Each structure stands twice: as structure tokens, then as C-alpha cells.
C-alpha positions in Angstrom: -28.9 40.4 12.6 -25.7 38.6 11.8 -26.4 35.8 14.3 -30.0 35.5 12.8 -28.5 35.0 9.4 -26.2 32.4 10.8 -29.2 30.5 12.2 -31.0 30.6 8.7 -27.9 29.4 7.0 -27.3 26.6 9.5 -31.1 25.4 9.2 -30.7 25.5 5.4 -27.5 23.6 5.6 -28.8 21.1 7.9 -32.3 20.7 6.3 -33.2 17.7 4.2 -34.7 19.7 1.3 -32.3 22.2 -0.3 -29.8 19.8 -2.2 -32.3 17.6 -3.4 -34.5 20.5 -4.6 -31.4 22.1 -6.3 -30.5 18.8 -8.0 -34.1 18.3 -9.1 -34.0 21.7 -10.9 -30.7 20.9 -12.5 -32.0 17.8 -13.9 -34.9 19.7 -15.5 -32.5 22.3 -16.9 -30.1 19.7 -18.2 -32.9 18.0 -20.0 -34.1 21.2 -21.7 -30.5 21.9 -22.7 -29.7 18.6 -24.2 -33.0 18.3 -26.2 -32.3 21.7 -27.6 -28.8 20.4 -28.6 -30.5 17.4 -30.2 -33.0 19.5 -32.3 -29.8 21.8 -33.4 -28.1 18.7 -34.5 -31.0 17.5 -36.5 -31.7 20.9 -38.0 -28.2 21.6 -39.0 -27.8 17.9 -40.3 -25.0 17.2 -37.9 -24.1 13.5 -37.9 -24.7 11.5 -34.7 -23.4 8.2 -36.1 -21.3 7.7 -33.0 -24.7 7.2 -31.1 -26.7 4.1 -31.5 -30.0 4.9 -33.4 -33.3 4.2 -31.6 -36.9 4.3 -32.7 -39.4 6.4 -30.8 -41.2 3.4 -29.4 -37.7 1.9 -28.2 -36.7 5.3 -26.6 -39.9 5.7 -24.9 -39.7 2.2 -23.5 -36.2 2.7 -22.3 -36.9 6.0 -20.6 -40.1 4.8 -19.0 -38.5 1.7 -17.6 -35.4 3.6 -16.3 -37.7 6.3 -14.7 -40.0 3.6 -13.0 -37.0 1.5 -11.9 -35.4 4.5 -10.3 -38.4 5.8 -8.6 -39.1 2.4 -7.2 -35.5 2.0 -5.9 -35.5 5.4 -4.5 -38.9 4.8 -2.4 -37.6 1.5 -1.0 -34.1 2.8 -0.3 -35.4 6.0 1.5 -38.0 3.9 3.4 -35.4 1.6 4.5 -33.0 4.4 5.5 -35.7 6.1 7.5 -36.6 2.9 9.3 -32.9 2.4 10.0 -32.6 6.0 11.4 -35.6 5.5 13.6 -34.1 2.2 15.1 -30.8 3.9 15.5 -32.2 6.8 17.4 -34.2 4.5 19.8 -31.1 2.4 20.3 -28.7 5.3 21.0 -30.4 8.6 21.5 -33.1 10.4 19.7 -31.0 13.6 19.4 -29.1 11.6 16.6 -32.0 12.3 14.0 -30.8 15.8 13.2 -27.4 14.5 12.6 -28.6 11.9 10.2 -30.7 14.3 8.5 -28.0 16.7 7.9 -25.8 14.1 6.2 -24.8 15.9 3.0 -24.1 12.6 1.1 -27.5 11.4 1.7 -29.0 14.7 0.5 -26.9 14.5 -2.7 -27.8 11.0 -3.5 -31.4 11.7 -3.0 -30.9 14.8 -5.2 -29.2 12.7 -7.9 -32.1 10.2 -8.1 -34.6 13.0 -8.1 -32.7 15.0 -10.8 -32.1 11.9 -12.9 -35.9 10.8 -12.7 -37.0 14.5 -13.6 -34.4 14.4 -16.5 -36.0 11.0 -17.8 -39.5 12.2 -17.6 -38.7 15.6 -19.4 -36.7 13.7 -22.2 -39.6 11.1 -22.4 -42.2 14.0 -23.1 -39.9 15.3 -26.1 -40.0 12.0 -28.0 -42.1 12.1 -31.1 -43.1 9.4 -33.6 -44.1 9.9 -37.2 -47.8 9.6 -36.4 -47.5 12.6 -34.0 -45.9 14.8 -36.7 -42.0 15.1 -37.3 -40.3 12.2 -35.8 -37.8 13.2 -33.1 -35.8 11.0 -31.0 -33.1 12.9 -28.8 -30.1 10.6 -29.3 -27.7 12.8 -27.1 -30.3 13.1 -24.5 -31.0 9.4 -24.6 -27.4 8.5 -24.3 -27.1 10.8 -21.3 -30.1 9.3 -19.6 -28.6 6.0 -19.8 -25.4 7.3 -18.4 -27.2 9.0 -15.5 -29.1 6.0 -14.7 -25.9 4.0 -14.3 -24.4 6.8 -12.1 -27.5 6.5 -9.8 -27.2 2.8 -9.5 -23.5 3.1 -8.6 -24.3 5.8 -6.0 -27.0 3.6 -4.5 -24.3 0.9 -3.8 -22.0 3.6 -2.2 -25.1 4.9 -0.3 -26.1 1.7 1.3 -22.4 0.9 2.3 -21.9 4.2 3.9 -25.2 4.2 5.6 -24.7 0.8 7.1 -21.2 1.9 8.4 -22.6 5.2 9.7 -25.2 3.4 12.0 -22.5 1.5 13.7 -22.1 2.5 17.3 -18.2 3.1 16.8 -18.7 5.4 13.9 -21.3 7.5 15.6 -19.5 7.8 19.0 -16.3 8.8 16.9 -18.0 11.4 14.9 -19.6 13.1 17.7 -16.5 13.1 19.7 -14.3 14.6 17.0 -16.8 17.3 16.2 -17.2 18.2 19.9 -13.4 18.2 20.3 -12.9 20.5 17.2 -15.6 22.9 18.4 -14.1 23.2 21.9 -10.6 23.8 20.6 -12.0 26.3 18.1 -13.9 28.2 20.8 -11.3 28.7 23.5 -12.4 29.9 26.9 -11.9 33.6 28.0 -8.3 34.2 29.3 -7.8 35.5 32.8 -8.9 34.5 36.3 -12.1 34.0 37.9 -13.6 37.3 39.1 -16.3 38.0 41.7 -19.7 39.2 40.6 -20.0 43.0 41.2 -22.2 44.3 44.0 -24.8 47.1 43.9 -27.9 47.8 42.3 -28.9 45.7 39.3 -31.2 45.6 36.4 -32.2 42.3 34.6 -33.1 41.7 31.1 -35.4 38.6 31.1 -36.5 36.3 28.4 -40.0 36.7 27.0 -40.2 33.4 25.1 -39.3 29.8 25.8 -36.6 27.8 24.0 -33.0 26.7 23.9 -30.4 29.3 23.4 -28.8 28.3 20.1 -26.7 31.2 19.0 -25.4 34.3 21.1 -24.2 37.6 19.8 -22.0 38.8 22.6 -20.6 41.8 20.5 -24.4 42.9 20.1 -25.0 42.7 23.6 -22.1 44.8 24.6 -23.1 47.3 21.9 -26.6 47.5 23.1 -25.8 48.4 26.6 -22.3 49.6 26.3 -23.6 53.4 26.6 -24.9 52.8 30.1 -21.3 52.1 31.3 -22.4 49.3 33.6 -20.9 45.9 34.3 -22.6 43.2 32.1 -23.1 39.7 33.4 -24.4 37.2 30.8 -26.5 34.7 32.7 -27.2 32.2 30.0 -25.0 30.4 27.5 -25.7 28.4 24.3 -27.5 25.2 25.2 -29.5 26.6 28.2 -33.3 26.3 28.2 -35.1 29.5 29.2 -38.6 30.1 30.1 -40.3 33.5 30.1 -38.8 35.5 33.0 -35.3 33.8 32.9 -32.6 36.3 33.4 -30.7 36.7 30.1 -28.3 39.6 31.1 -27.6 41.3 34.4 -26.5 44.8 34.5 -24.6 46.1 37.5 -25.0 49.7 38.6 -28.2 50.3 36.7 -31.8 50.0 38.2 -33.8 50.8 35.1 -33.2 49.8 31.5 -34.9 51.3 28.6 -37.5 49.1 26.8 -35.6 49.6 23.4 -32.2 48.4 24.9 -34.0 45.4 26.5 -35.4 44.5 23.1 -31.9 44.9 21.4 -30.5 42.5 24.1 -33.2 39.9 23.6 -32.5 40.0 19.8 -28.9 38.9 20.5 -30.3 35.5 21.8 -31.5 33.2 19.1 -33.9 30.6 20.6 -35.1 27.3 19.2 -36.8 24.0 20.0 -33.7 22.0 20.2 -30.0 22.1 21.0 -27.7 22.6 18.1 -24.0 22.4 17.6 -21.3 24.0 17.3 -22.1 26.9 19.7 -23.5 24.7 22.3 -20.2 23.0 23.3 -21.8 20.5 25.6 -24.4 19.3 23.2 -22.1 16.5 21.9 -21.3 15.5 25.5 -25.0 15.1 26.1 -25.3 13.0 23.2 -22.6 10.7 24.3 -23.7 10.5 27.9 -27.3 9.6 26.5 -25.6 6.8 24.4 -23.7 5.5 27.4 -26.8 5.5 29.7 -28.8 3.6 27.0 -26.0 1.1 26.5 -25.9 0.5 30.3 -29.6 0.1 30.6 -30.7 -3.5 31.6 -32.6 -3.8 28.2 -29.4 -3.4 26.1 -26.5 -4.0 28.6 -23.8 -3.1 25.9 -20.6 -2.5 28.1 -18.3 -2.2 24.9 -20.4 0.9 23.6 -20.2 2.5 27.0 -16.5 2.1 27.2 -16.1 3.7 23.6 -18.2 6.6 24.9 -15.9 7.1 28.0 -12.9 7.0 25.6 -14.2 9.8 23.4 -15.3 11.8 26.8 -11.6 11.5 27.7 -10.5 13.0 24.3 -12.9 15.8 25.0 -11.8 16.3 28.5 -8.3 16.6 27.5 -9.2 19.3 25.1 -11.2 21.2 27.8 -8.3 21.0 30.1 -6.0 22.5 27.6 -7.9 25.6 26.5 -10.7 26.3 28.9 -10.8 27.3 32.7 -10.4 24.7 35.3 -12.8 25.9 37.9 -16.5 26.9 37.5 -17.2 30.7 37.9 -17.5 34.1 36.2 -14.7 35.1 33.9 -14.2 38.6 32.5 -13.8 38.1 28.7 -12.7 41.8 28.0 -10.5 42.6 31.0 -8.7 45.3 28.9 -12.0 47.1 27.8 -14.8 48.8 29.7 -17.3 48.0 30.8 -16.4 44.6 32.1 -18.3 41.6 30.5 -18.7 38.6 32.7 -19.6 35.1 31.4 -19.5 31.5 32.6 -17.3 29.5 30.3 -17.3 25.7 30.0 -14.7 24.7 32.5 -13.0 21.4 33.3 -14.8 21.1 36.7 -18.2 21.4 35.2 -17.3 19.2 32.1 -16.3 16.4 34.3 -19.5 16.5 36.2 -21.6 16.5 33.0 -19.5 13.7 31.4 -19.1 11.2 34.2 -21.6 11.7 36.9 -24.5 10.0 35.4 -22.5 7.3 33.7 -20.8 6.6 37.2 -24.2 5.9 38.7 -25.4 3.8 35.7 -22.3 1.8 35.7 -22.2 0.7 39.3 -22.7 -2.9 38.4 -20.2 -2.6 35.5 -16.8 -2.4 36.9 -15.1 -2.4 33.5 -16.7 1.1 32.7 -15.7 2.4 36.0 -12.1 1.2 35.5 -12.0 2.8 32.2 -13.1 6.2 33.7 -10.4 5.9 36.3 -7.8 5.1 33.6 -9.0 8.1 31.4 -8.7 10.4 34.4 -5.3 9.3 35.1 -4.3 9.5 31.5 -5.3 13.1 31.4 -3.5 13.9 34.6 -0.3 12.5 33.3 -0.3 15.0 30.4 -1.7 18.0 32.2 0.7 18.6 35.3 -1.0 21.9 36.3 -1.7 21.7 40.1 -5.3 22.9 39.7 -6.1 20.5 36.9 -4.7 17.7 39.0 -6.9 18.6 41.9 -10.0 18.7 39.9 -9.2 15.4 38.3 -8.5 13.8 41.7 -11.8 15.0 43.2 -13.7 13.5 40.2 -11.5 10.2 40.7 -12.5 10.0 44.3 -16.3 10.4 43.3 -16.0 7.5 40.9 -14.2 5.4 43.4 -17.0 5.5 45.8 -19.0 3.3 43.4 -16.3 0.8 42.8 -17.2 -2.3 44.8 -14.0 -4.1 44.0 -10.4 -2.8 43.3 -9.9 -2.1 39.7 -8.4 -5.1 37.9 -6.4 -3.2 35.2 -3.6 -0.7 36.0 -4.1 3.0 35.7 -1.9 6.0 35.6 -1.9 7.5 39.1 -2.9 10.9 39.7 -0.5 13.4 41.2 -2.5 14.0 44.2 -2.9 10.3 44.7 0.8 9.8 44.5 1.4 12.4 47.2 -0.9 10.6 49.5 
């Protein structure tokens, strides 16, 4: 159940409703507390000379004007932001919408406006004139209302500045690249060499529902089938889309698996309607590649954005070469334990295909992008001297060179295999 709790917490964190709702409640509670303080000051004849006196009519006019102005400003600002997000998603990739909605600063600004508006309305309803009974003007609450309104206006300026900067291609590309690199370095590949898949009879646990694999519980899978003593081969990884019948786990040495064990294994796979980070290590790569393909499309033709994407793909590639396997295949993640648990980790060979194959085809008429990809591969090769890494990088370089119609105009760092020839 731990992975399901993680999914709930991530959905709440990335949702657009929690922080604004919390700040709205805070605004209501703050108004109740301050108006109670004002009543106590009046009942105990405490002085409030340090606050400017106001009539009930003036207090109502001030609070109503402030609430109306903030509500109008909030509606216009949020409408403009949603339009901007929509334009950015159509310009770059639709998968960026979740990223924008999960922006904590945007949620807090929305919550500050909602909380202040709620505070103003609650204070407004507590104002009483002499005709309505005992006159009551909450001076502390009124001063706090003015202060909160000024804070919201200041936040609006910062919010607009941050939103405009956040919509720039360079900011989006760098943000996705850094987050993906951090996830890859934090989730290192399984140690050890590639292993062959065991032979013999097998039993397969298959998916019963469609969706993207968002979170996996490897420890739960081992615990569910560990008593059988069979080799476990996990067939899917975070980011894979499964349909009913897709193999999730293959058990070697067993022919029949109890239905209860199958259900426990399926519960270890959390499915959803979209790919999510950080467990899906290639989701950020997919977003960057989509941005490069959009930039290289005839309707946009933005070579500079494509080059920026290639730069970030190079940074991610260096991280993959450092901490993940080089070749694609099955790796035993618990070589010192029994039964063996086989997984397909993200590897350099598969990463280079995901990162550069589609971009190479789209950049056939854009030599600057192809040149930059060759430079990036050469740079990675210069800092990763392992022979196996050099071979994989050289193979990728040769695939890119087939699309280069003219020699690269800018120098690059030669690959080791290239120098030997």
C-alpha cells in the first residue's frame, strides 16, 4: 500500500486545488480571530489610537472596493495565465500542462488572493453601524485587510514576471533537463552484468486494466512471489503503457500461480492515464524530444530551441553513462539474494535511441542541429573513456552521420573509435 500512498501524495502535491483551498480556509480563520480581537479590545476599553479611526460606511466602502478589485484582478490574471499555458503547450508539447499546474508558486499566489478575498468578505459582514445596533468597526481587521491587499498586489507583479520567464523555451528546457538528470542520478541502475533469461516452464502475471505504469513496488513483487522460489522477471517498467493481457511479471520455474498471488503482484503496479515523473526516467526525455520535433516542424522552424534541447539531452546522456548500464538487456538487481529478480534498466544504448533517433530524422535539412548532436556525442566520449561506452557512442554517431549531407562546419571532439580508424 506504500506505493499507492505515494501516488495519492503526488497527485495532491501536483494538484491545483490543495494549497489555494488551505489558504482560503486560513483567510476565513484569520478574519474570525482578528474580529474577535477587535471585540475584546472594545469590551476591555483598550486603546487603538495607533490605528486610524474609520466610520462604518467608510470601512464598508474600503473593504468592498478591495474585495471587488482583487476578485477582478484574480479572474483576469488566471484567464490570461490559462491562455498562455494553452499556447505554450501547443507550441512546445501538451505534456507541459501538468508541469505548469503543479507549479507551487502559482498555487500559493492563487491561494493568497482567495484567502484575502475571503478575509475581506468576512470582515465586511462584521461591520455594524449605529442604526443596526451597537456600532462596531474592527480597526485591527481593517488595517490587516489593507496590508493583505497590498501584499496581493505585490505578489501579482512577481507572479506575472515569473510566469513570463517560465514560458520561455530556455527556462522550460533547462527545468526539464535538470529534473530528469537529478532523477537519473538519484535512481542508479542495478549493479552487475547483463544476464540471460532463465529457461524452462514459465507462469505469467498479466495486466487486467489499461494505463501507464506510474509507480512500481519491486519489494512488494518479491515479497508476493518469494515463497515460490522461482526466478522473477519484471517485464514492464515505469512509463510503459499496458493493455489487458500485457505481461507484468514472468515467473521461471512455475507453471501455475495462485490467483491470490497474482492479485498481490498486480497491486504492486500503479497505473494511470498519463506518464509521470520521477519514477519514469524517460518521461523528461520524451518531453524534450517532443519540443525538438515541434521546433523543427515546418510551421515553426525554430532551430535555436532544437539546439537547446540537444544540449540538455547531452547532459542527461552523460548522467546515464555514469550510473546506468551501457547495453540493453536484463540485469539481476539482487545478485546476492534468492530468488533472482531480473529487470530491464535504462541503459545508454536505449537512451541514445530515444533521445536522438527522431530528432535526427526531423533535422535532416537542419545541419546545425546534426552538427550539435555530433559535438555532444564527442564531448560525452571525451569524459567517459570506457571502451563499451565509446562503442555505443560511436554507433550512434555513425547513424547520425548518414543524415549529414555536407561535412560538419564546426569542429567536434572525435570519438575514440573514430580516432582508431
